[in-house]
C-alpha positions in Angstrom: -41.3 -26.1 9.2 -44.8 -27.5 9.2 -47.2 -26.4 6.4 -50.6 -24.9 7.1 -53.4 -23.0 5.4 -54.6 -19.4 5.8 -56.9 -17.0 3.9 -55.3 -15.8 0.7 -56.7 -12.3 1.0 -59.3 -10.2 2.8 -62.9 -10.6 1.7 -66.4 -9.2 2.1 -69.6 -10.9 0.9 -73.3 -10.2 1.4 -76.6 -11.9 0.9 -80.2 -11.5 2.1 -82.3 -14.2 3.8 -85.9 -13.3 4.6 -85.1 -9.6 4.6 -82.2 -10.0 7.0 -78.8 -8.8 5.5 -75.8 -11.0 6.3 -72.5 -9.3 5.7 -69.4 -11.6 6.0 -65.8 -10.6 6.4 -62.7 -12.7 6.5 -59.1 -11.6 7.3 -55.8 -13.3 7.7 -54.4 -12.5 11.2 -51.3 -13.6 13.0 -52.1 -12.6 16.6 -55.2 -12.5 18.8 -54.8 -8.7 19.1 -55.2 -8.3 15.4 -58.4 -10.4 15.4 -59.9 -8.4 18.3 -59.1 -5.2 16.4 -60.9 -6.4 13.3 -63.9 -7.3 15.4 -63.9 -3.9 17.1 -63.8 -2.2 13.7 -66.8 -4.1 12.5 -68.8 -3.4 15.6 -68.0 0.3 15.2 -68.8 0.3 11.5 -72.0 -1.6 11.9 -73.1 -0.2 15.3 -76.7 -0.2 14.1 -76.8 -3.9 13.2 -78.6 -6.3 15.5 -75.7 -8.7 15.7 -72.0 -8.8 14.9 -71.1 -12.5 15.4 -67.5 -13.6 15.1 -64.8 -16.3 15.4 -61.1 -16.6 15.1 -58.4 -19.3 15.1 -54.8 -18.4 15.8 -52.2 -21.0 15.1 -49.6 -19.9 17.6 -50.9 -21.0 21.0 -53.9 -22.8 19.5 -56.2 -19.9 20.3 -59.9 -20.4 19.3 -62.6 -18.0 20.2 -66.2 -17.3 19.0 -69.3 -15.3 19.9 -73.0 -15.5 19.0 -73.4 -11.8 20.0 -76.9 -12.2 21.2 -78.1 -14.8 18.7 -79.4 -18.1 20.2 -76.6 -20.2 21.6 -74.8 -22.3 19.0 -76.5 -20.7 16.0 -73.7 -18.3 14.9 -70.2 -18.2 16.2 -69.6 -22.0 16.5 -71.1 -22.8 13.0 -68.9 -20.1 11.5 -65.9 -21.6 13.3 -66.6 -25.0 11.9 -66.4 -23.7 8.3 -62.7 -22.9 8.9 -62.0 -26.0 10.9 -63.4 -28.2 8.1 -61.3 -26.3 5.5 -58.2 -26.6 7.7 -57.7 -22.8 7.7 -55.9 -21.1 10.6 -54.8 -17.6 11.4 -58.2 -16.4 10.4 -60.8 -14.0 11.8 -64.4 -13.9 10.5 -67.2 -11.4 11.4 -70.7 -11.9 10.2 -73.0 -8.8 10.6 -76.7 -9.3 10.6 -79.2 -6.5 10.0 -82.5 -8.0 11.2 -85.2 -7.8 8.6 -88.2 -8.4 10.8 -88.7 -12.1 10.1 -87.5 -14.7 12.5 -85.4 -17.4 10.9 -85.5 -20.0 13.7 -82.4 -21.8 15.1 -82.0 -23.9 12.0 -82.3 -21.0 9.6 -79.8 -19.0 11.6 -77.3 -21.8 11.7 -77.6 -22.2 7.9 -77.3 -18.5 7.3 -74.2 -17.9 9.4 -72.6 -21.0 8.0 -73.3 -19.8 4.5 -72.0 -16.3 5.2 -68.7 -17.6 6.6 -68.3 -20.1 3.7 -69.1 -17.4 1.1 -66.5 -15.1 2.7 -63.8 -17.9 2.8 -64.6 -18.8 -0.8 -64.1 -15.1 -1.8 -60.9 -14.9 0.1 -59.4 -18.1 -1.3 -56.9 -20.3 0.5 -53.1 -20.0 0.7 -50.7 -22.6 1.8 -47.8 -21.6 4.0 -44.9 -23.9 3.5 -41.3 -24.1 2.2 -41.3 -23.5 -1.6 -38.6 -23.8 -4.2 -38.4 -20.6 -6.3 -37.9 -21.8 -9.9 -37.8 -20.6 -13.5 -37.8 -22.2 -16.9 -37.1 -20.4 -20.2 -38.4 -22.4 -23.2 -39.5 -22.1 -26.8 -43.1 -21.1 -27.5 -44.1 -24.6 -28.7 -43.2 -26.0 -25.2 -45.2 -23.4 -23.3 -48.3 -25.5 -22.5 -46.2 -28.6 -21.8 -44.1 -26.8 -19.2 -47.3 -25.4 -17.6 -48.6 -29.0 -17.3 -45.4 -30.1 -15.6 -45.7 -27.2 -13.1 -49.2 -28.3 -12.3 -48.2 -31.9 -12.0 -45.6 -30.9 -9.5 -48.3 -29.0 -7.5 -46.5 -25.8 -8.4 -47.9 -22.3 -8.6 -47.2 -20.5 -11.8 -46.0 -16.9 -11.5 -46.2 -14.1 -14.1 -45.2 -15.4 -17.5 -42.9 -13.2 -19.6 -42.9 -13.3 -23.4 -39.8 -12.5 -25.3 -37.5 -14.4 -27.7 -38.5 -17.3 -25.4 -41.1 -17.8 -22.8 -40.1 -17.3 -19.1 -42.1 -19.3 -16.6 -41.4 -18.6 -12.9 -43.0 -20.9 -10.4 -43.1 -21.9 -6.8 -42.9 -25.6 -6.2 -43.0 -27.7 -3.0 -39.4 -28.2 -2.2 -39.7 -32.0 -2.2 -41.0 -31.9 -5.8 -38.2 -29.8 -7.2 -35.8 -32.7 -8.1 -38.4 -34.7 -10.0 -39.7 -31.5 -11.8 -36.2 -30.5 -12.9 -35.5 -34.0 -14.2 -38.8 -34.0 -16.1 -38.1 -30.6 -17.8 -34.7 -31.9 -18.9 -36.2 -35.1 -20.1 -39.1 -33.6 -22.2 -36.7 -31.3 -24.0 -34.0 -33.9 -24.5 -31.6 -31.8 -22.4 -32.0 -28.6 -24.5 -33.4 -26.6 -21.6 -33.2 -26.9 -17.8 -35.2 -25.6 -14.9 -33.3 -23.3 -12.6 -33.7 -23.1 -8.9 -33.3 -19.5 -7.7 -33.7 -20.3 -4.0 -36.2 -21.3 -1.3 -38.8 -19.3 0.7 -41.2 -20.0 3.5 -44.3 -18.1 2.7 -48.0 -18.2 1.8 -49.0 -18.9 -1.8 -52.6 -19.2 -3.1 -53.7 -22.7 -3.9 -56.8 -24.2 -5.5 -59.8 -24.8 -3.2 -59.4 -28.1 -1.4 
């Protein structure tokens, strides 16, 4: 199955630009109905705001929608959408609410403000990669802890919750294609004294570093 990127979590951010409040929200959504529900919720919550601009991208069916919600054409919904396109993020819904502060921002100012709000919200949400992962674990002596962490990072893996007992237990998700080399490397660096174990495979979202 093809890999793709989604928001890692829901987020809310806020900043003020020339007395106008910009409140950004990001959610991961799987269907268009979910996106429309989020938009409706924000419009109900912020019914007294001047604008509730929005966009969403749904992977299934290639659905892309956006709205300036009364702002000058091209200054809100589309710039917000471009934030997610540039990041390669799909299955995302974003709403930016603006409480007008009495000072006009101009088209350039609006474009920058809505872009910033969408980007701030995405940064706060983080990005997760949906793909096939190998579920792995290594149990090693304490002196090898940092070395194994480095090998997980080198394999583009995602370290899980480390357990500390007689030995250290390091669970990790690895891209399936990196598993053989990672397992061989663990065996090599310990002269065969320990081995990485593959527990199974899973197709899921896992947080990754910002790209």
